[in-house]
C-alpha positions in Angstrom: -180.3 -73.8 -148.3 -180.8 -74.4 -144.6 -178.7 -77.1 -143.1 -180.3 -80.2 -141.5 -179.4 -78.9 -138.0 -181.1 -75.7 -138.6 -184.3 -77.4 -139.6 -184.3 -79.7 -136.5 -183.5 -77.0 -133.9 -187.1 -75.9 -133.2 -188.1 -79.5 -132.7 -185.3 -80.1 -130.3 -186.2 -77.1 -128.2 -189.8 -78.1 -128.0 -188.8 -81.6 -126.7 -186.5 -80.0 -124.1 -189.3 -77.7 -122.9 -191.7 -80.6 -122.7 -189.3 -82.7 -120.7 -188.6 -79.8 -118.4 -192.3 -79.3 -117.7 -192.7 -83.0 -117.0 -189.9 -82.9 -114.5 -191.3 -79.9 -112.7 -194.7 -81.4 -112.5 -193.3 -84.6 -111.1 -191.3 -82.8 -108.5 -194.3 -80.8 -107.5 -196.5 -83.8 -107.1 -193.9 -85.6 -105.0 -193.6 -82.6 -102.6 -197.4 -82.5 -102.1 -197.5 -86.3 -101.5 -194.6 -86.0 -99.0 -196.2 -83.1 -97.2 -199.5 -85.1 -97.0 -197.7 -88.1 -95.6 -195.9 -86.0 -93.1 -199.1 -84.4 -92.1 -200.7 -87.7 -91.5 -197.7 -89.1 -89.6 -197.6 -86.1 -87.3 -201.4 -85.9 -87.0 -201.3 -82.3 -88.0 -204.8 -81.2 -88.9 -205.4 -79.6 -92.2 -207.6 -76.6 -92.6 -210.8 -78.5 -92.9 -210.1 -80.7 -89.8 -209.1 -77.7 -87.8 -212.3 -75.9 -88.7 -214.3 -79.0 -87.7 -212.6 -79.3 -84.4 -213.1 -75.7 -83.6 -216.8 -76.0 -84.5 -217.1 -79.1 -82.2 -215.5 -77.4 -79.3 -217.7 -74.4 -79.8 -220.8 -76.6 -79.9 -219.8 -78.4 -76.7 -219.2 -75.1 -74.9 -222.6 -73.8 -76.0 -224.3 -77.1 -74.9 -222.6 -76.7 -71.4 -223.8 -73.1 -71.2 -227.3 -74.2 -72.3 -227.4 -77.0 -69.6 -226.2 -74.5 -66.9 -228.9 -72.1 -68.0 -231.5 -74.9 -68.0 -230.4 -75.9 -64.5 -230.7 -72.4 -63.2 -234.2 -72.1 -64.7 -235.2 -75.4 -63.1 -233.9 -74.3 -59.7 -235.7 -71.0 -60.0 -239.0 -72.8 -60.9 -238.6 -75.2 -57.9 -238.0 -72.3 -55.6 -241.1 -70.5 -56.9 -243.1 -73.7 -56.6 -241.9 -74.1 -53.0 -242.9 -70.6 -52.2 -246.3 -71.2 -53.8 -246.8 -74.3 -51.7 -245.9 -72.5 -48.5 -248.3 -69.7 -49.5 -251.0 -72.3 -50.3 -250.5 -74.0 -46.9 -250.9 -70.6 -45.1 -254.0 -69.8 -47.2 -255.4 -73.3 -46.4 -254.9 -72.8 -42.7 -256.7 -69.4 -42.9 -259.4 -71.0 -45.0 -259.9 -73.8 -42.4 -260.2 -71.2 -39.7 -262.7 -69.2 -41.7 -264.7 -72.4 -42.4 -264.7 -73.3 -38.8 -266.0 -69.9 -37.9 -268.7 -70.2 -40.6 -269.5 -73.7 -39.3 -270.4 -72.3 -36.0 -274.1 -73.1 -35.5 -276.6 -70.4 -35.2 -277.0 -69.1 -31.7 -280.8 -69.7 -31.7 -280.6 -73.2 -33.1 -281.7 -76.2 -31.0 -279.1 -78.4 -29.4 -279.7 -81.2 -31.8 -279.6 -78.8 -34.8 -276.2 -77.5 -33.5 -274.9 -81.0 -33.4 -276.1 -81.8 -36.9 -274.5 -78.6 -38.1 -271.2 -79.3 -36.4 -270.7 -82.9 -37.3 -273.1 -84.1 -40.1 -273.6 -87.8 -40.7 -272.7 -89.6 -43.9 -273.2 -93.4 -43.9 -271.3 -93.9 -47.1 -267.9 -92.9 -45.7 -265.6 -95.5 -44.3 -265.3 -96.2 -40.6 -262.4 -94.0 -39.4 -259.4 -96.0 -38.4 -259.3 -94.8 -34.8 -259.2 -96.6 -31.5 -260.1 -94.4 -28.5 -259.6 -95.4 -24.9 -259.7 -93.5 -21.6 -258.5 -94.1 -18.1 -257.8 -91.9 -15.1 -254.1 -92.7 -15.2 -251.7 -92.3 -18.1 -249.6 -95.1 -19.5 -246.5 -93.9 -17.7 -248.2 -93.8 -14.3 -247.2 -96.5 -11.9 -250.8 -96.8 -10.8 -251.8 -98.0 -14.3 -253.0 -101.6 -13.7 -250.9 -104.2 -15.5 -253.9 -106.1 -16.8 -255.3 -102.9 -18.3 -251.9 -102.2 -19.8 -252.0 -105.6 -21.5 -255.4 -104.9 -23.1 -254.2 -101.4 -24.3 -251.2 -103.0 -25.9 -253.3 -105.7 -27.6 -255.6 -103.1 -29.2 -252.7 -101.4 -30.8 -250.9 -104.6 -31.8 -253.9 -106.3 -33.4 -254.8 -103.2 -35.4 -251.5 -101.9 -36.8 -253.2 -99.6 -39.4 -255.2 -97.7 -36.7 -254.5 -94.5 -34.8 -254.7 -95.6 -31.1 -255.1 -92.9 -28.4 -255.4 -93.3 -24.7 -256.8 -90.3 -22.8 -256.4 -89.6 -19.2 -258.7 -87.2 -17.3 -256.8 -84.1 -18.3 -256.3 -84.9 -22.0 -260.0 -86.0 -22.3 -261.1 -82.8 -20.8 -259.0 -80.8 -23.2 -260.2 -82.7 -26.2 -263.9 -82.2 -25.4 -263.3 -78.5 -24.8 -261.7 -78.3 -28.2 -264.2 -80.4 -30.2 -267.3 -78.7 -28.8 -266.1 -75.1 -28.2 -268.9 -73.9 -30.5 -271.6 -75.6 -28.3 -270.8 -74.3 -24.8 -273.8 -76.0 -23.2 -272.2 -79.4 -23.9 -268.9 -78.3 -22.4 -270.7 -77.0 -19.3 -272.6 -80.3 -18.9 -269.4 -82.3 -19.3 -267.6 -80.1 -16.6 -270.6 -80.4 -14.3 -270.7 -84.2 -14.1 -269.8 -85.1 -10.5 -268.2 -88.5 -11.1 -265.3 -89.5 -13.4 -267.2 -92.5 -14.6 -270.0 -90.2 -15.8 -267.4 -88.2 -17.8 -265.9 -91.4 -19.2 -269.3 -92.4 -20.5 -270.0 -89.0 -21.9 -266.5 -88.8 -23.4 -267.0 -92.0 -25.6 -270.2 -90.6 -27.2 -268.6 -87.2 -27.7 -265.4 -88.5 -29.3 -267.2 -91.0 -31.5 -269.7 -88.4 -32.7 -266.9 -85.9 -33.6 -264.3 -88.3 -35.0 -265.8 -91.7 -35.4 -263.9 -94.9 -35.0 -263.9 -97.6 -32.3 -264.1 -97.0 -28.5 -263.0 -99.6 -26.0 -263.1 -99.6 -22.2 -259.8 -100.0 -20.5 -260.9 -103.4 -19.1 -261.3 -105.0 -22.5 -258.9 -107.1 -24.6 -259.3 -107.7 -28.3 -259.3 -111.2 -29.7 -259.5 -110.3 -33.3 -258.8 -107.2 -35.5 -261.5 -104.6 -35.8 -262.1 -105.2 -39.5 -263.2 -108.8 -38.7 -266.3 -107.4 -36.9 -268.2 -106.9 -40.1 -269.6 -110.2 -41.7 -268.6 -110.9 -45.3 -272.3 -110.6 -46.4 -272.6 -107.0 -45.0 -271.1 -104.0 -46.8 -269.4 -101.4 -44.6 -271.3 -98.8 -46.6 -274.5 -100.1 -45.2 -273.3 -99.6 -41.6 -273.1 -96.5 -39.4 -272.6 -98.3 -36.1 -271.7 -101.6 -34.5 -272.9 -102.5 -31.0 -273.4 -105.7 -29.0 -275.9 -107.0 -26.5 -274.6 -106.7 -22.9 -277.4 -107.8 -20.6 -280.1 -110.4 -21.5 -281.6 -111.1 -18.1 -284.4 -113.6 -17.4 -284.2 -113.0 -13.6 -287.4 -112.0 -11.9 -285.7 -109.3 -10.0 -283.9 -107.7 -12.9 -285.3 -104.3 -12.1 -283.3 -104.2 -8.9 -280.0 -104.5 -10.9 -280.7 -103.2 -14.4 -282.5 -100.3 -16.1 -283.8 -102.7 -18.8 -283.9 -106.5 -18.9 -282.1 -106.4 -22.2 -279.4 -103.8 -22.6 -276.9 -102.9 -25.3 -273.4 -102.5 -24.1 -271.3 -99.3 -24.7 -268.0 -100.6 -23.4 -267.0 -101.3 -27.0 -268.5 -99.4 -29.9 -267.7 -98.5 -33.4 -269.4 -95.7 -35.2 -269.1 -93.2 -38.1 -269.0 -89.5 -37.2 -272.2 -87.7 -36.7 -274.4 -90.8 -36.2 -278.0 -89.9 -35.1 -277.9 -92.3 -32.1 -274.8 -90.5 -30.7 -276.3 -87.1 -31.4 -279.4 -88.0 -29.5 -277.7 -89.5 -26.4 -275.3 -86.4 -26.3 -278.3 -84.1 -26.4 -280.2 -86.1 -23.7 -277.2 -86.3 -21.3 -276.5 -82.5 -21.8 -280.2 -81.6 -21.1 -280.5 -83.9 -18.1 -277.2 -82.8 -16.6 -278.1 -79.1 -16.9 -281.5 -79.8 -15.5 -280.1 -81.7 -12.5 -277.7 -78.9 -11.9 -280.5 -76.4 -11.8 -282.3 -78.7 -9.3 -279.1 -79.3 -7.3 -279.3 -83.0 -8.0 -275.8 -83.7 -9.2 -275.2 -86.9 -7.3 -275.4 -90.6 -8.1 -276.8 -91.9 -4.8 -275.4 -93.3 -1.6 -275.6 -97.1 -1.8 -273.7 -99.1 -4.4 -277.0 -100.5 -5.9 -278.5 -97.1 -6.2 -275.4 -95.7 -7.6 -275.2 -98.4 -10.2 -278.8 -97.9 -11.3 -278.4 -94.1 -11.4 -275.3 -94.5 -13.5 -277.1 -96.7 -16.0 -280.0 -94.1 -16.3 -277.8 -91.0 -16.5 -275.0 -91.8 -19.0 -274.7 -95.6 -19.0 -276.1 -98.6 -20.8 -279.7 -98.0 -19.6 -280.0 -94.6 -21.4 -277.9 -95.9 -24.3 -280.4 -98.8 -24.8 -283.4 -96.5 -24.7 -281.8 -94.2 -27.3 -280.9 -97.1 -29.6 -284.4 -98.6 -29.4 -286.0 -95.2 -30.0 -283.9 -94.9 -33.1 -284.9 -98.3 -34.4 -288.6 -97.4 -34.0 -288.3 -94.0 -35.6 -289.2 -94.7 -39.3 -287.9 -91.3 -40.4 -284.4 -92.2 -39.2 -284.2 -96.0 -39.4 -286.6 -96.6 -42.4 -288.0 -99.6 -40.5 -291.8 -100.1 -40.7 -292.3 -102.8 -38.1 -292.0 -102.3 -34.4 -288.7 -103.4 -32.8 -288.7 -104.7 -29.2 -286.1 -106.2 -26.9 -287.4 -109.7 -28.0 -285.7 -109.1 -31.4 -282.4 -109.5 -29.6 -283.2 -112.0 -26.9 -280.8 -114.9 -27.0 -279.2 -113.5 -30.1 -276.6 -115.9 -31.5 -275.6 -114.3 -34.8 -275.1 -110.7 -35.9 -278.3 -108.9 -36.8 -278.5 -105.8 -39.1 -281.2 -103.3 -38.0 -281.3 -100.2 -40.2 -277.6 -99.1 -40.3 -276.7 -100.7 -37.0 -275.1 -104.1 -36.7 -276.0 -105.7 -33.4 -273.7 -108.5 -32.2 -274.5 -111.2 -29.7 -273.2 -111.0 -26.1 -270.3 -113.3 -26.7 -268.8 -111.0 -29.4 -267.7 -108.2 -27.2 -267.9 -110.1 -23.8 -266.4 -113.4 -24.8 -265.9 -115.9 -22.0 -263.1 -117.6 -23.9 -259.7 -117.7 -22.2 -257.1 -115.9 -24.3 -255.2 -118.7 -26.1 -251.4 -118.5 -26.1 -251.2 -119.3 -29.8 -253.7 -116.5 -30.5 -256.1 -118.8 -32.4 -259.7 -118.1 -31.7 -262.1 -121.0 -32.2 -265.3 -118.9 -32.1 -265.3 -116.7 -35.3 -267.8 -114.3 -33.5 -265.6 -113.8 -30.4 -264.1 -110.3 -31.0 -263.2 -109.1 -27.6 -263.0 -110.1 -23.9 -264.5 -107.8 -21.2 -263.4 -108.2 -17.7 -266.4 -106.3 -16.5 -264.5 -105.2 -13.4 -267.0 -102.5 -12.6 -264.3 -99.9 -13.0 -266.8 -97.2 -12.0 -266.3 -98.4 -8.4 -262.7 -97.4 -8.5 -263.0 -94.0 -10.2 
């Protein structure tokens, strides 16, 4: 019969084995925990963290490469765009030259048709922001009168948004040759004029017809900015020209002094390019000058009085007045049914709109006001002062 110890031996062995397994398991768990704690303490990444870090670095590197490539593409596109702009500018210059050549009027066209073709009229455009002046001396010439210099400075100062150009004899000549190279008869007539004052008159019509803007004689001083010339109840789109009465004589001997008893001034003008009045006076002066040249009559006269009258009839305010009045009475151009005479403007006190021409009273461009030191003008219609120094006598 087996002894008690023999019967209990398997049970004892089993218990020992179980205890051994428990001890081994405990030791293994402790080692893993210690390793983990050590890993955390030393910040040693495990396999998962290491893979994440590597992936992040790789992503940042790829992003940098992408941004560099994008920057290169952007620069390349900018370079190509710059090249295209340069090419477009060159093509634009060529196109302008071609258009100018195409714009050349037909050789057999009349003088007036050539002018229409060269500089067409559009009343709906704005008055160009130009101020044109001319004098025989340049600004840097010591012979430039100080009083004239003051006026020239005031025109620029009171109109800061305007392009202001002062031409001397040489630059005016060059400009006319440039603007009217395609109508040689105008250039010839300009060159033929025997007196500087005749050329100065012709120049104002020619520059305004081609470029528009305001023209002011050198012996004028502005009292108000040019935009103030237009009344609030008149739209600039209705206008093509602004002029003022210059002479309104009631003297019995007016014929000895003036071409017309009422004359419009041209010492200050504002016009849009291509205006029909300018076109007509340019055509008339050109035709008259060429005719006088053919008849060997290119002179103004001997006496001062004769010279003054001849000047008015040739290029001055006498011819200017006739052309303006003819325009007013041409229904096809002015759309005015009733007859317009000088009496419409006799003793004019307020601006008068006739067709697309705003006519101002004498005091607007030839104000007798003394220029106040504070710059405040009491008369709202006083726009400029004209010294009327008869500068033609000194040219």
